[in-house]
PDB file of N, CA, C and O in Angstrom:
ATOM      1  N   MET A   1      10.319 -23.433  -7.566  1.00  0.00           N
ATOM      2  CA  MET A   1       9.006 -23.124  -7.060  1.00  0.00           C
ATOM      3  C   MET A   1       8.320 -24.417  -6.616  1.00  0.00           C
ATOM      4  O   MET A   1       8.458 -25.457  -7.260  1.00  0.00           O
ATOM      5  N   ALA A   2       7.592 -24.339  -5.530  1.00  0.00           N
ATOM      6  CA  ALA A   2       6.916 -25.522  -5.018  1.00  0.00           C
ATOM      7  C   ALA A   2       5.725 -25.875  -5.909  1.00  0.00           C
ATOM      8  O   ALA A   2       4.966 -25.002  -6.330  1.00  0.00           O
ATOM      9  N   VAL A   3       5.580 -27.160  -6.185  1.00  0.00           N
ATOM     10  CA  VAL A   3       4.472 -27.645  -6.998  1.00  0.00           C
ATOM     11  C   VAL A   3       3.671 -28.628  -6.147  1.00  0.00           C
ATOM     12  O   VAL A   3       4.234 -29.587  -5.621  1.00  0.00           O
ATOM     13  N   PRO A   4       2.352 -28.399  -6.005  1.00  0.00           N
ATOM     14  CA  PRO A   4       1.562 -29.316  -5.183  1.00  0.00           C
ATOM     15  C   PRO A   4       1.445 -30.687  -5.834  1.00  0.00           C
ATOM     16  O   PRO A   4       1.370 -30.798  -7.058  1.00  0.00           O
ATOM     17  N   LYS A   5       1.429 -31.737  -5.003  1.00  0.00           N
ATOM     18  CA  LYS A   5       1.294 -33.095  -5.528  1.00  0.00           C
ATOM     19  C   LYS A   5      -0.136 -33.373  -5.948  1.00  0.00           C
ATOM     20  O   LYS A   5      -0.383 -34.140  -6.878  1.00  0.00           O
ATOM     21  N   ARG A   6      -1.085 -32.737  -5.248  1.00  0.00           N
ATOM     22  CA  ARG A   6      -2.488 -32.977  -5.566  1.00  0.00           C
ATOM     23  C   ARG A   6      -3.214 -31.646  -5.723  1.00  0.00           C
ATOM     24  O   ARG A   6      -2.779 -30.611  -5.218  1.00  0.00           O
ATOM     25  N   ARG A   7      -4.308 -31.707  -6.422  1.00  0.00           N
ATOM     26  CA  ARG A   7      -5.114 -30.524  -6.650  1.00  0.00           C
ATOM     27  C   ARG A   7      -5.748 -30.063  -5.333  1.00  0.00           C
ATOM     28  O   ARG A   7      -6.205 -30.886  -4.540  1.00  0.00           O
ATOM     29  N   MET A   8      -5.774 -28.745  -5.104  1.00  0.00           N
ATOM     30  CA  MET A   8      -6.386 -28.194  -3.902  1.00  0.00           C
ATOM     31  C   MET A   8      -7.859 -27.907  -4.192  1.00  0.00           C
ATOM     32  O   MET A   8      -8.193 -27.386  -5.257  1.00  0.00           O
ATOM     33  N   SER A   9      -8.728 -28.243  -3.259  1.00  0.00           N
ATOM     34  CA  SER A   9     -10.168 -28.048  -3.469  1.00  0.00           C
ATOM     35  C   SER A   9     -10.495 -26.560  -3.571  1.00  0.00           C
ATOM     36  O   SER A   9      -9.735 -25.706  -3.114  1.00  0.00           O
ATOM     37  N   ARG A  10     -11.626 -26.277  -4.174  1.00  0.00           N
ATOM     38  CA  ARG A  10     -12.051 -24.888  -4.343  1.00  0.00           C
ATOM     39  C   ARG A  10     -12.251 -24.212  -2.987  1.00  0.00           C
ATOM     40  O   ARG A  10     -11.870 -23.055  -2.809  1.00  0.00           O
ATOM     41  N   ALA A  11     -12.842 -24.925  -2.036  1.00  0.00           N
ATOM     42  CA  ALA A  11     -13.082 -24.354  -0.703  1.00  0.00           C
ATOM     43  C   ALA A  11     -11.758 -24.015  -0.009  1.00  0.00           C
ATOM     44  O   ALA A  11     -11.624 -22.949   0.592  1.00  0.00           O
ATOM     45  N   ASN A  12     -10.791 -24.922  -0.094  1.00  0.00           N
ATOM     46  CA  ASN A  12      -9.487 -24.656   0.531  1.00  0.00           C
ATOM     47  C   ASN A  12      -8.790 -23.486  -0.137  1.00  0.00           C
ATOM     48  O   ASN A  12      -8.170 -22.667   0.541  1.00  0.00           O
ATOM     49  N   THR A  13      -8.880 -23.397  -1.445  1.00  0.00           N
ATOM     50  CA  THR A  13      -8.241 -22.302  -2.164  1.00  0.00           C
ATOM     51  C   THR A  13      -8.838 -20.968  -1.742  1.00  0.00           C
ATOM     52  O   THR A  13      -8.111 -20.011  -1.472  1.00  0.00           O
ATOM     53  N   ARG A  14     -10.164 -20.908  -1.686  1.00  0.00           N
ATOM     54  CA  ARG A  14     -10.814 -19.644  -1.325  1.00  0.00           C
ATOM     55  C   ARG A  14     -10.560 -19.268   0.126  1.00  0.00           C
ATOM     56  O   ARG A  14     -10.453 -18.085   0.448  1.00  0.00           O
ATOM     57  N   THR A  15     -10.463 -20.255   1.002  1.00  0.00           N
ATOM     58  CA  THR A  15     -10.160 -19.974   2.404  1.00  0.00           C
ATOM     59  C   THR A  15      -8.759 -19.386   2.532  1.00  0.00           C
ATOM     60  O   THR A  15      -8.544 -18.439   3.288  1.00  0.00           O
ATOM     61  N   ARG A  16      -7.819 -19.945   1.798  1.00  0.00           N
ATOM     62  CA  ARG A  16      -6.444 -19.448   1.835  1.00  0.00           C
ATOM     63  C   ARG A  16      -6.361 -18.035   1.286  1.00  0.00           C
ATOM     64  O   ARG A  16      -5.688 -17.180   1.863  1.00  0.00           O
ATOM     65  N   ARG A  17      -7.037 -17.785   0.181  1.00  0.00           N
ATOM     66  CA  ARG A  17      -6.990 -16.466  -0.443  1.00  0.00           C
ATOM     67  C   ARG A  17      -7.673 -15.402   0.403  1.00  0.00           C
ATOM     68  O   ARG A  17      -7.291 -14.233   0.340  1.00  0.00           O
ATOM     69  N   SER A  18      -8.672 -15.776   1.191  1.00  0.00           N
ATOM     70  CA  SER A  18      -9.425 -14.791   1.960  1.00  0.00           C
ATOM     71  C   SER A  18      -8.617 -14.222   3.121  1.00  0.00           C
ATOM     72  O   SER A  18      -9.048 -13.250   3.741  1.00  0.00           O
ATOM     73  N   GLN A  19      -7.466 -14.796   3.430  1.00  0.00           N
ATOM     74  CA  GLN A  19      -6.641 -14.306   4.534  1.00  0.00           C
ATOM     75  C   GLN A  19      -5.891 -13.029   4.162  1.00  0.00           C
ATOM     76  O   GLN A  19      -5.420 -12.312   5.044  1.00  0.00           O
ATOM     77  N   TRP A  20      -5.775 -12.738   2.866  1.00  0.00           N
ATOM     78  CA  TRP A  20      -5.039 -11.563   2.415  1.00  0.00           C
ATOM     79  C   TRP A  20      -5.830 -10.306   2.727  1.00  0.00           C
ATOM     80  O   TRP A  20      -7.038 -10.261   2.494  1.00  0.00           O
ATOM     81  N   ARG A  21      -5.169  -9.288   3.251  1.00  0.00           N
ATOM     82  CA  ARG A  21      -5.812  -8.011   3.532  1.00  0.00           C
ATOM     83  C   ARG A  21      -4.887  -6.884   3.076  1.00  0.00           C
ATOM     84  O   ARG A  21      -3.673  -6.939   3.275  1.00  0.00           O
ATOM     85  N   ALA A  22      -5.475  -5.875   2.469  1.00  0.00           N
ATOM     86  CA  ALA A  22      -4.713  -4.678   2.112  1.00  0.00           C
ATOM     87  C   ALA A  22      -4.544  -3.832   3.370  1.00  0.00           C
ATOM     88  O   ALA A  22      -5.454  -3.734   4.193  1.00  0.00           O
ATOM     89  N   LYS A  23      -3.373  -3.226   3.506  1.00  0.00           N
ATOM     90  CA  LYS A  23      -3.112  -2.372   4.662  1.00  0.00           C
ATOM     91  C   LYS A  23      -3.314  -0.916   4.270  1.00  0.00           C
ATOM     92  O   LYS A  23      -3.062  -0.533   3.127  1.00  0.00           O
ATOM     93  N   THR A  24      -3.768  -0.104   5.221  1.00  0.00           N
ATOM     94  CA  THR A  24      -3.893   1.328   4.961  1.00  0.00           C
ATOM     95  C   THR A  24      -2.499   1.933   4.897  1.00  0.00           C
ATOM     96  O   THR A  24      -1.609   1.491   5.623  1.00  0.00           O
ATOM     97  N   PRO A  25      -2.287   2.938   4.042  1.00  0.00           N
ATOM     98  CA  PRO A  25      -0.952   3.519   3.923  1.00  0.00           C
ATOM     99  C   PRO A  25      -0.548   4.231   5.209  1.00  0.00           C
ATOM    100  O   PRO A  25      -1.382   4.802   5.911  1.00  0.00           O
ATOM    101  N   ASP A  26       0.742   4.183   5.497  1.00  0.00           N
ATOM    102  CA  ASP A  26       1.301   4.835   6.675  1.00  0.00           C
ATOM    103  C   ASP A  26       1.441   6.322   6.357  1.00  0.00           C
ATOM    104  O   ASP A  26       2.325   6.711   5.594  1.00  0.00           O
ATOM    105  N   LEU A  27       0.566   7.166   6.943  1.00  0.00           N
ATOM    106  CA  LEU A  27       0.573   8.599   6.645  1.00  0.00           C
ATOM    107  C   LEU A  27       1.480   9.346   7.619  1.00  0.00           C
ATOM    108  O   LEU A  27       1.458   9.105   8.826  1.00  0.00           O
ATOM    109  N   VAL A  28       2.282  10.263   7.061  1.00  0.00           N
ATOM    110  CA  VAL A  28       3.184  11.084   7.875  1.00  0.00           C
ATOM    111  C   VAL A  28       2.920  12.546   7.546  1.00  0.00           C
ATOM    112  O   VAL A  28       2.561  12.868   6.414  1.00  0.00           O
ATOM    113  N   PRO A  29       3.094  13.442   8.527  1.00  0.00           N
ATOM    114  CA  PRO A  29       2.891  14.870   8.250  1.00  0.00           C
ATOM    115  C   PRO A  29       4.034  15.431   7.405  1.00  0.00           C
ATOM    116  O   PRO A  29       5.199  15.091   7.613  1.00  0.00           O
ATOM    117  N   LEU A  30       3.681  16.300   6.444  1.00  0.00           N
ATOM    118  CA  LEU A  30       4.671  16.924   5.562  1.00  0.00           C
ATOM    119  C   LEU A  30       4.247  18.366   5.336  1.00  0.00           C
ATOM    120  O   LEU A  30       3.086  18.625   5.018  1.00  0.00           O
ATOM    121  N   THR A  31       5.176  19.313   5.498  1.00  0.00           N
ATOM    122  CA  THR A  31       4.875  20.722   5.306  1.00  0.00           C
ATOM    123  C   THR A  31       5.309  21.149   3.912  1.00  0.00           C
ATOM    124  O   THR A  31       6.483  21.044   3.557  1.00  0.00           O
ATOM    125  N   LEU A  32       4.354  21.629   3.127  1.00  0.00           N
ATOM    126  CA  LEU A  32       4.615  22.124   1.771  1.00  0.00           C
ATOM    127  C   LEU A  32       3.997  23.506   1.639  1.00  0.00           C
ATOM    128  O   LEU A  32       2.793  23.678   1.829  1.00  0.00           O
ATOM    129  N   GLY A  33       4.819  24.480   1.316  1.00  0.00           N
ATOM    130  CA  GLY A  33       4.305  25.841   1.130  1.00  0.00           C
ATOM    131  C   GLY A  33       3.619  26.400   2.363  1.00  0.00           C
ATOM    132  O   GLY A  33       2.645  27.142   2.241  1.00  0.00           O
ATOM    133  N   GLY A  34       4.103  26.062   3.540  1.00  0.00           N
ATOM    134  CA  GLY A  34       3.534  26.572   4.782  1.00  0.00           C
ATOM    135  C   GLY A  34       2.296  25.835   5.260  1.00  0.00           C
ATOM    136  O   GLY A  34       1.763  26.163   6.320  1.00  0.00           O
ATOM    137  N   ARG A  35       1.826  24.849   4.509  1.00  0.00           N
ATOM    138  CA  ARG A  35       0.664  24.051   4.922  1.00  0.00           C
ATOM    139  C   ARG A  35       1.108  22.639   5.228  1.00  0.00           C
ATOM    140  O   ARG A  35       2.029  22.111   4.605  1.00  0.00           O
ATOM    141  N   GLU A  36       0.445  22.038   6.193  1.00  0.00           N
ATOM    142  CA  GLU A  36       0.798  20.674   6.585  1.00  0.00           C
ATOM    143  C   GLU A  36      -0.184  19.683   5.964  1.00  0.00           C
ATOM    144  O   GLU A  36      -1.399  19.865   6.036  1.00  0.00           O
ATOM    145  N   TYR A  37       0.363  18.633   5.354  1.00  0.00           N
ATOM    146  CA  TYR A  37      -0.432  17.597   4.718  1.00  0.00           C
ATOM    147  C   TYR A  37      -0.051  16.246   5.312  1.00  0.00           C
ATOM    148  O   TYR A  37       1.067  16.069   5.797  1.00  0.00           O
ATOM    149  N   LEU A  38      -0.974  15.302   5.274  1.00  0.00           N
ATOM    150  CA  LEU A  38      -0.683  13.916   5.631  1.00  0.00           C
ATOM    151  C   LEU A  38      -0.540  13.144   4.319  1.00  0.00           C
ATOM    152  O   LEU A  38      -1.490  13.034   3.544  1.00  0.00           O
ATOM    153  N   VAL A  39       0.664  12.611   4.083  1.00  0.00           N
ATOM    154  CA  VAL A  39       0.938  11.908   2.834  1.00  0.00           C
ATOM    155  C   VAL A  39       1.528  10.540   3.138  1.00  0.00           C
ATOM    156  O   VAL A  39       2.117  10.354   4.203  1.00  0.00           O
ATOM    157  N   PRO A  40       1.386   9.578   2.231  1.00  0.00           N
ATOM    158  CA  PRO A  40       2.003   8.265   2.445  1.00  0.00           C
ATOM    159  C   PRO A  40       3.523   8.394   2.541  1.00  0.00           C
ATOM    160  O   PRO A  40       4.145   9.178   1.824  1.00  0.00           O
ATOM    161  N   ARG A  41       4.095   7.612   3.434  1.00  0.00           N
ATOM    162  CA  ARG A  41       5.531   7.697   3.703  1.00  0.00           C
ATOM    163  C   ARG A  41       6.381   7.469   2.447  1.00  0.00           C
ATOM    164  O   ARG A  41       7.411   8.118   2.268  1.00  0.00           O
ATOM    165  N   ASN A  42       5.951   6.549   1.580  1.00  0.00           N
ATOM    166  CA  ASN A  42       6.773   6.240   0.418  1.00  0.00           C
ATOM    167  C   ASN A  42       6.731   7.347  -0.642  1.00  0.00           C
ATOM    168  O   ASN A  42       7.545   7.330  -1.566  1.00  0.00           O
ATOM    169  N   LEU A  43       5.804   8.310  -0.535  1.00  0.00           N
ATOM    170  CA  LEU A  43       5.711   9.397  -1.513  1.00  0.00           C
ATOM    171  C   LEU A  43       6.340  10.701  -1.036  1.00  0.00           C
ATOM    172  O   LEU A  43       6.363  11.676  -1.788  1.00  0.00           O
ATOM    173  N   VAL A  44       6.846  10.744   0.182  1.00  0.00           N
ATOM    174  CA  VAL A  44       7.428  11.975   0.729  1.00  0.00           C
ATOM    175  C   VAL A  44       8.554  12.518  -0.158  1.00  0.00           C
ATOM    176  O   VAL A  44       8.554  13.716  -0.441  1.00  0.00           O
ATOM    177  N   PRO A  45       9.522  11.696  -0.616  1.00  0.00           N
ATOM    178  CA  PRO A  45      10.579  12.252  -1.466  1.00  0.00           C
ATOM    179  C   PRO A  45      10.048  12.871  -2.764  1.00  0.00           C
ATOM    180  O   PRO A  45      10.582  13.879  -3.225  1.00  0.00           O
ATOM    181  N   ALA A  46       9.021  12.291  -3.349  1.00  0.00           N
ATOM    182  CA  ALA A  46       8.453  12.834  -4.585  1.00  0.00           C
ATOM    183  C   ALA A  46       7.796  14.184  -4.331  1.00  0.00           C
ATOM    184  O   ALA A  46       7.916  15.091  -5.154  1.00  0.00           O
ATOM    185  N   TYR A  47       7.100  14.332  -3.199  1.00  0.00           N
ATOM    186  CA  TYR A  47       6.492  15.624  -2.869  1.00  0.00           C
ATOM    187  C   TYR A  47       7.572  16.662  -2.594  1.00  0.00           C
ATOM    188  O   TYR A  47       7.426  17.815  -3.000  1.00  0.00           O
ATOM    189  N   ARG A  48       8.638  16.287  -1.923  1.00  0.00           N
ATOM    190  CA  ARG A  48       9.706  17.241  -1.610  1.00  0.00           C
ATOM    191  C   ARG A  48      10.415  17.722  -2.865  1.00  0.00           C
ATOM    192  O   ARG A  48      10.820  18.883  -2.929  1.00  0.00           O
ATOM    193  N   ARG A  49      10.577  16.856  -3.874  1.00  0.00           N
ATOM    194  CA  ARG A  49      11.221  17.245  -5.132  1.00  0.00           C
ATOM    195  C   ARG A  49      10.236  17.851  -6.125  1.00  0.00           C
ATOM    196  O   ARG A  49      10.591  18.152  -7.264  1.00  0.00           O
ATOM    197  N   GLU A  50       8.982  18.026  -5.673  1.00  0.00           N
ATOM    198  CA  GLU A  50       7.914  18.618  -6.473  1.00  0.00           C
ATOM    199  C   GLU A  50       7.629  17.829  -7.740  1.00  0.00           C
ATOM    200  O   GLU A  50       7.300  18.408  -8.774  1.00  0.00           O
ATOM    201  N   LEU A  51       7.754  16.498  -7.663  1.00  0.00           N
ATOM    202  CA  LEU A  51       7.390  15.646  -8.773  1.00  0.00           C
ATOM    203  C   LEU A  51       5.887  15.406  -8.791  1.00  0.00           C
ATOM    204  O   LEU A  51       5.313  15.073  -9.828  1.00  0.00           O
ATOM    205  N   LEU A  52       5.251  15.581  -7.624  1.00  0.00           N
ATOM    206  CA  LEU A  52       3.801  15.437  -7.486  1.00  0.00           C
ATOM    207  C   LEU A  52       3.218  16.761  -7.006  1.00  0.00           C
ATOM    208  O   LEU A  52       3.851  17.452  -6.207  1.00  0.00           O
ATOM    209  N   PRO A  53       2.017  17.134  -7.476  1.00  0.00           N
ATOM    210  CA  PRO A  53       1.400  18.364  -6.951  1.00  0.00           C
ATOM    211  C   PRO A  53       0.981  18.167  -5.501  1.00  0.00           C
ATOM    212  O   PRO A  53       0.756  17.032  -5.080  1.00  0.00           O
ATOM    213  N   PRO A  54       0.870  19.241  -4.728  1.00  0.00           N
ATOM    214  CA  PRO A  54       0.437  19.090  -3.334  1.00  0.00           C
ATOM    215  C   PRO A  54      -0.937  18.421  -3.262  1.00  0.00           C
ATOM    216  O   PRO A  54      -1.797  18.682  -4.104  1.00  0.00           O
ATOM    217  N   PRO A  55      -1.148  17.564  -2.267  1.00  0.00           N
ATOM    218  CA  PRO A  55      -2.447  16.888  -2.165  1.00  0.00           C
ATOM    219  C   PRO A  55      -3.555  17.898  -1.861  1.00  0.00           C
ATOM    220  O   PRO A  55      -3.327  18.914  -1.204  1.00  0.00           O
ATOM    221  N   ALA A  56      -4.730  17.603  -2.341  1.00  0.00           N
ATOM    222  CA  ALA A  56      -5.869  18.520  -2.140  1.00  0.00           C
ATOM    223  C   ALA A  56      -6.536  18.294  -0.803  1.00  0.00           C
ATOM    224  O   ALA A  56      -7.506  18.976  -0.474  1.00  0.00           O
TER     225      ALA A  56
END
């Protein structure tokens, strides 16, 4: 792991951290029980195997 030679200032640290952004989930259409729902792509297999209840 990289180790900095010198301490990073508080302003530089906060500027670097502020670049991070959460992304909205990629929603895909899924038909369950004759109704169509928009669900996150990574949860489609769980909905198909009925591990999760249908979204409200």
